[in-house]
TIRO-2110 file (N, C-alpha, C; in Angstrom, 1 decimal):
// TIRO-2110
-39.9, -12.6, -19.0, N, 1, A
-39.8, -12.2, -17.7, CA, 1, A
-38.7, -12.8, -16.9, C, 1, A
-38.4, -14.1, -17.2, N, 2, A
-37.3, -14.8, -16.5, CA, 2, A
-36.0, -14.2, -16.9, C, 2, A
-35.8, -13.8, -18.2, N, 3, A
-34.6, -13.2, -18.7, CA, 3, A
-34.3, -11.9, -17.9, C, 3, A
-35.3, -11.1, -17.7, N, 4, A
-35.1, -9.9, -17.0, CA, 4, A
-34.7, -10.2, -15.5, C, 4, A
-35.3, -11.1, -14.9, N, 5, A
-35.0, -11.5, -13.5, CA, 5, A
-33.5, -12.0, -13.4, C, 5, A
-33.2, -12.9, -14.4, N, 6, A
-31.8, -13.4, -14.4, CA, 6, A
-30.8, -12.2, -14.6, C, 6, A
-31.1, -11.3, -15.5, N, 7, A
-30.2, -10.2, -15.8, CA, 7, A
-30.1, -9.3, -14.5, C, 7, A
-31.2, -9.1, -13.8, N, 8, A
-31.1, -8.4, -12.5, CA, 8, A
-30.2, -9.1, -11.5, C, 8, A
-30.3, -10.4, -11.4, N, 9, A
-29.5, -11.2, -10.5, CA, 9, A
-28.0, -11.1, -10.8, C, 9, A
-27.7, -11.2, -12.1, N, 10, A
-26.3, -11.1, -12.6, CA, 10, A
-25.8, -9.7, -12.3, C, 10, A
-26.6, -8.6, -12.5, N, 11, A
-26.2, -7.3, -12.3, CA, 11, A
-26.0, -7.1, -10.8, C, 11, A
-26.8, -7.6, -9.9, N, 12, A
-26.7, -7.5, -8.5, CA, 12, A
-25.4, -8.2, -8.0, C, 12, A
-25.1, -9.3, -8.6, N, 13, A
-23.8, -10.0, -8.3, CA, 13, A
-22.6, -9.2, -8.7, C, 13, A
-22.7, -8.6, -9.9, N, 14, A
-21.5, -7.8, -10.4, CA, 14, A
-21.3, -6.6, -9.5, C, 14, A
-22.4, -6.0, -9.1, N, 15, A
-22.3, -4.8, -8.2, CA, 15, A
-21.8, -5.2, -6.8, C, 15, A
-22.2, -6.3, -6.3, N, 16, A
-21.7, -6.8, -5.0, CA, 16, A
-20.2, -7.1, -5.1, C, 16, A
-19.8, -7.8, -6.1, N, 17, A
-18.3, -8.1, -6.3, CA, 17, A
-17.5, -6.8, -6.4, C, 17, A
-18.0, -5.8, -7.2, N, 18, A
-17.3, -4.6, -7.3, CA, 18, A
-17.2, -3.8, -5.9, C, 18, A
-18.3, -3.9, -5.2, N, 19, A
-18.3, -3.2, -3.9, CA, 19, A
-17.3, -3.9, -2.9, C, 19, A
-17.2, -5.3, -3.0, N, 20, A
-16.3, -6.0, -2.1, CA, 20, A
-14.9, -5.7, -2.5, C, 20, A
-14.6, -5.6, -3.8, N, 21, A
-13.2, -5.3, -4.3, CA, 21, A
-12.9, -3.9, -3.8, C, 21, A
-13.7, -2.9, -4.0, N, 22, A
-13.5, -1.5, -3.6, CA, 22, A
-13.3, -1.4, -2.1, C, 22, A
-14.2, -2.1, -1.3, N, 23, A
-14.1, -2.1, 0.1, CA, 23, A
-12.8, -2.7, 0.6, C, 23, A
-12.4, -3.7, 0.0, N, 24, A
-11.1, -4.4, 0.4, CA, 24, A
-9.9, -3.5, 0.1, C, 24, A
-10.0, -2.8, -1.1, N, 25, A
-8.9, -1.9, -1.4, CA, 25, A
-8.8, -0.7, -0.5, C, 25, A
-10.0, -0.1, -0.1, N, 26, A
-10.0, 1.0, 0.8, CA, 26, A
-9.5, 0.5, 2.2, C, 26, A
-9.9, -0.6, 2.7, N, 27, A
-9.5, -1.2, 4.0, CA, 27, A
-8.0, -1.3, 4.0, C, 27, A
-7.4, -1.9, 2.9, N, 28, A
-6.0, -2.1, 2.8, CA, 28, A
-5.2, -0.7, 2.8, C, 28, A
-5.8, 0.2, 2.0, N, 29, A
-5.2, 1.6, 2.0, CA, 29, A
-5.2, 2.2, 3.4, C, 29, A
-6.3, 2.2, 4.1, N, 30, A
-6.4, 2.8, 5.4, CA, 30, A
-5.5, 2.1, 6.4, C, 30, A
-5.3, 0.8, 6.3, N, 31, A
-4.4, 0.0, 7.2, CA, 31, A
-3.0, 0.4, 7.0, C, 31, A
-2.6, 0.5, 5.7, N, 32, A
-1.2, 0.9, 5.4, CA, 32, A
-1.0, 2.4, 5.8, C, 32, A
-2.0, 3.2, 5.6, N, 33, A
-1.8, 4.7, 5.9, CA, 33, A
-1.6, 4.8, 7.5, C, 33, A
-2.3, 4.1, 8.2, N, 34, A
-2.2, 4.1, 9.7, CA, 34, A
-0.8, 3.6, 10.1, C, 34, A
-0.3, 2.5, 9.5, N, 35, A
1.0, 2.0, 9.8, CA, 35, A
2.1, 3.0, 9.4, C, 35, A
2.0, 3.6, 8.2, N, 36, A
3.0, 4.6, 7.8, CA, 36, A
3.0, 5.8, 8.6, C, 36, A
1.8, 6.3, 9.0, N, 37, A
1.7, 7.5, 9.9, CA, 37, A
2.3, 7.2, 11.2, C, 37, A
2.1, 6.0, 11.8, N, 38, A
2.7, 5.6, 13.0, CA, 38, A
4.2, 5.5, 12.9, C, 38, A
4.7, 4.9, 11.8, N, 39, A
6.2, 4.9, 11.6, CA, 39, A
6.8, 6.3, 11.5, C, 39, A
6.1, 7.2, 10.8, N, 40, A
6.6, 8.6, 10.7, CA, 40, A
6.6, 9.3, 12.1, C, 40, A
5.5, 9.1, 12.8, N, 41, A
5.3, 9.7, 14.1, CA, 41, A
6.4, 9.3, 15.0, C, 41, A
6.8, 8.0, 15.0, N, 42, A
7.8, 7.5, 15.9, CA, 42, A
9.2, 8.2, 15.6, C, 42, A
9.3, 8.7, 14.4, N, 43, A
10.6, 9.3, 14.0, CA, 43, A
10.4, 10.9, 13.9, C, 43, A
9.4, 11.4, 14.6, N, 44, A
9.1, 12.8, 14.7, CA, 44, A
8.9, 13.4, 13.3, C, 44, A
8.3, 12.7, 12.4, N, 45, A
8.0, 13.1, 11.0, CA, 45, A
6.5, 13.1, 10.8, C, 45, A
6.1, 13.8, 9.8, N, 46, A
4.7, 13.9, 9.5, CA, 46, A
4.5, 13.3, 8.0, C, 46, A
3.7, 12.3, 7.9, N, 47, A
3.4, 11.8, 6.6, CA, 47, A
2.5, 12.7, 5.8, C, 47, A
3.0, 13.2, 4.6, N, 48, A
2.3, 14.1, 3.8, CA, 48, A
1.5, 13.3, 2.7, C, 48, A
2.2, 12.3, 2.1, N, 49, A
1.5, 11.5, 1.1, CA, 49, A
2.3, 10.2, 0.9, C, 49, A
1.6, 9.2, 0.3, N, 50, A
2.3, 7.9, 0.0, CA, 50, A
1.6, 7.3, -1.1, C, 50, A
2.3, 6.4, -1.8, N, 51, A
1.7, 5.6, -2.9, CA, 51, A
2.5, 4.3, -3.0, C, 51, A
1.8, 3.2, -3.4, N, 52, A
2.4, 2.0, -3.6, CA, 52, A
3.2, 2.0, -4.8, C, 52, A
4.4, 1.3, -4.8, N, 53, A
5.2, 1.3, -6.0, CA, 53, A
4.8, 0.3, -7.0, C, 53, A
4.9, 0.7, -8.3, N, 54, A
4.7, -0.3, -9.4, CA, 54, A
5.9, -1.3, -9.4, C, 54, A
5.7, -2.4, -10.1, N, 55, A
6.8, -3.4, -10.1, CA, 55, A
8.1, -2.8, -10.7, C, 55, A
8.1, -1.8, -11.5, N, 56, A
9.3, -1.3, -12.1, CA, 56, A
9.9, 0.0, -11.3, C, 56, A
9.3, 0.3, -10.2, N, 57, A
9.8, 1.4, -9.4, CA, 57, A
10.4, 1.0, -8.1, C, 57, A
11.3, 1.9, -7.6, N, 58, A
11.8, 1.7, -6.2, CA, 58, A
12.9, 0.7, -6.1, C, 58, A
13.3, 0.4, -4.8, N, 59, A
14.3, -0.5, -4.5, CA, 59, A
14.0, -1.9, -4.9, C, 59, A
14.9, -2.7, -5.3, N, 60, A
14.8, -4.1, -5.7, CA, 60, A
13.7, -4.3, -6.7, C, 60, A
13.5, -3.3, -7.6, N, 61, A
12.5, -3.4, -8.7, CA, 61, A
12.9, -4.6, -9.5, C, 61, A
11.9, -5.2, -10.1, N, 62, A
12.1, -6.4, -11.0, CA, 62, A
12.5, -7.6, -10.2, C, 62, A
13.0, -7.5, -9.0, N, 63, A
13.4, -8.6, -8.2, CA, 63, A
12.6, -8.8, -6.9, C, 63, A
11.7, -7.9, -6.7, N, 64, A
10.8, -8.0, -5.5, CA, 64, A
9.9, -9.2, -5.6, C, 64, A
9.7, -9.8, -4.5, N, 65, A
8.8, -11.0, -4.4, CA, 65, A
7.4, -10.6, -4.0, C, 65, A
6.5, -11.5, -4.1, N, 66, A
5.1, -11.3, -3.6, CA, 66, A
5.1, -11.0, -2.1, C, 66, A
6.2, -11.3, -1.4, N, 67, A
6.2, -11.1, 0.0, CA, 67, A
6.7, -9.7, 0.4, C, 67, A
6.9, -8.8, -0.6, N, 68, A
7.4, -7.5, -0.3, CA, 68, A
6.4, -6.4, -0.8, C, 68, A
6.3, -5.3, -0.1, N, 69, A
5.5, -4.2, -0.4, CA, 69, A
6.4, -3.0, -0.3, C, 69, A
6.3, -2.1, -1.3, N, 70, A
7.1, -0.9, -1.3, CA, 70, A
6.2, 0.4, -1.5, C, 70, A
6.5, 1.4, -0.7, N, 71, A
5.8, 2.7, -0.8, CA, 71, A
6.8, 3.8, -1.0, C, 71, A
6.4, 4.7, -1.9, N, 72, A
7.1, 6.0, -2.0, CA, 72, A
6.4, 7.0, -1.1, C, 72, A
7.1, 7.6, -0.2, N, 73, A
6.5, 8.5, 0.8, CA, 73, A
7.1, 9.9, 0.7, C, 73, A
6.3, 10.8, 1.1, N, 74, A
6.7, 12.2, 1.2, CA, 74, A
6.4, 12.6, 2.7, C, 74, A
7.5, 13.1, 3.4, N, 75, A
7.4, 13.4, 4.8, CA, 75, A
7.9, 14.8, 5.1, C, 75, A
7.5, 15.3, 6.2, N, 76, A
7.9, 16.6, 6.6, CA, 76, A
8.4, 16.5, 8.1, C, 76, A
9.6, 17.2, 8.4, N, 77, A
10.1, 17.2, 9.8, CA, 77, A
9.5, 18.4, 10.5, C, 77, A
9.9, 18.5, 11.8, N, 78, A
9.4, 19.6, 12.6, CA, 78, A
9.8, 21.0, 12.2, C, 78, A
10.9, 21.1, 11.4, N, 79, A
11.4, 22.3, 10.9, CA, 79, A
10.7, 22.7, 9.5, C, 79, A
9.9, 21.8, 9.0, N, 80, A
9.2, 22.1, 7.8, CA, 80, A
9.9, 21.6, 6.5, C, 80, A
11.1, 20.9, 6.7, N, 81, A
11.8, 20.3, 5.6, CA, 81, A
11.1, 19.1, 5.1, C, 81, A
11.0, 19.0, 3.8, N, 82, A
10.3, 17.8, 3.2, CA, 82, A
11.4, 16.8, 2.7, C, 82, A
11.0, 15.5, 2.8, N, 83, A
11.9, 14.5, 2.4, CA, 83, A
11.1, 13.4, 1.7, C, 83, A
11.7, 12.8, 0.7, N, 84, A
11.0, 11.7, 0.0, CA, 84, A
11.9, 10.4, 0.1, C, 84, A
11.2, 9.3, 0.0, N, 85, A
12.0, 8.0, 0.0, CA, 85, A
11.1, 6.8, -0.2, C, 85, A
11.7, 5.7, -0.2, N, 86, A
11.0, 4.4, -0.4, CA, 86, A
11.1, 3.6, 0.9, C, 86, A
10.0, 3.0, 1.3, N, 87, A
9.9, 2.1, 2.4, CA, 87, A
9.7, 0.7, 1.9, C, 87, A
10.5, -0.2, 2.2, N, 88, A
10.4, -1.6, 1.7, CA, 88, A
10.0, -2.5, 2.9, C, 88, A
8.9, -3.1, 2.7, N, 89, A
8.4, -4.0, 3.8, CA, 89, A
8.5, -5.5, 3.3, C, 89, A
8.8, -6.4, 4.2, N, 90, A
8.9, -7.8, 3.9, CA, 90, A
10.4, -8.2, 3.5, C, 90, A
10.6, -9.4, 3.2, N, 91, A
11.9, -9.9, 2.9, CA, 91, A
11.8, -10.9, 1.7, C, 91, A
12.5, -10.5, 0.6, N, 92, A
12.5, -11.4, -0.6, CA, 92, A
13.0, -12.8, -0.3, C, 92, A
14.0, -12.9, 0.5, N, 93, A
14.6, -14.2, 0.7, CA, 93, A
13.9, -15.0, 1.8, C, 93, A
13.1, -14.4, 2.6, N, 94, A
12.4, -15.2, 3.6, CA, 94, A
10.9, -14.9, 3.7, C, 94, A
10.2, -15.8, 3.1, N, 95, A
8.7, -15.6, 3.0, CA, 95, A
8.0, -15.6, 4.4, C, 95, A
8.8, -16.1, 5.4, N, 96, A
8.2, -16.2, 6.8, CA, 96, A
8.3, -14.8, 7.5, C, 96, A
9.0, -13.8, 7.0, N, 97, A
9.0, -12.5, 7.5, CA, 97, A
7.7, -11.8, 7.1, C, 97, A
6.9, -11.3, 8.1, N, 98, A
5.7, -10.7, 7.7, CA, 98, A
5.8, -9.6, 6.7, C, 98, A
4.9, -9.5, 5.7, N, 99, A
5.0, -8.5, 4.7, CA, 99, A
4.8, -7.1, 5.2, C, 99, A
4.3, -7.0, 6.4, N, 100, A
4.1, -5.6, 7.0, CA, 100, A
5.2, -5.2, 7.9, C, 100, A
6.3, -6.0, 8.0, N, 101, A
7.5, -5.6, 8.8, CA, 101, A
8.5, -4.8, 7.9, C, 101, A
8.8, -3.6, 8.4, N, 102, A
9.7, -2.8, 7.7, CA, 102, A
11.1, -3.4, 7.5, C, 102, A
11.6, -3.5, 6.3, N, 103, A
12.9, -4.1, 6.0, CA, 103, A
14.0, -3.1, 5.8, C, 103, A
13.7, -2.0, 5.1, N, 104, A
14.7, -1.0, 4.8, CA, 104, A
14.0, 0.3, 4.3, C, 104, A
14.8, 1.4, 4.5, N, 105, A
14.4, 2.7, 4.0, CA, 105, A
15.4, 3.2, 3.0, C, 105, A
15.0, 3.7, 1.9, N, 106, A
15.9, 4.3, 0.9, CA, 106, A
15.5, 5.7, 0.6, C, 106, A
16.3, 6.7, 1.1, N, 107, A
15.9, 8.1, 0.9, CA, 107, A
16.3, 8.6, -0.5, C, 107, A
15.6, 9.5, -1.1, N, 108, A
15.8, 10.0, -2.4, CA, 108, A
17.0, 10.9, -2.4, C, 108, A
17.3, 11.6, -1.3, N, 109, A
18.4, 12.5, -1.3, CA, 109, A
19.7, 12.0, -0.8, C, 109, A
END
């Protein structure tokens, strides 16, 4: 009986940890989406999609620090033209620059 109780406690802890990880990921995704939508709106663009870059993608690949975040975005202007590019947040050389501060934009075209 004690083994079953211990197994249920362990299972509950695993489920709780998984829920916290998932919730944290969703919260981060939603926060970045709001920030990117605001950035696009300020430039009269509409954010269609975005995704975080892997370490081997985008600008400064392989040399990016933990203080930088990169997104590949697909945007649409008021005339319906689509554009894609990379948004680089943070500064590799200065860890005191907030990681959510836009550093540069690299357009694909």
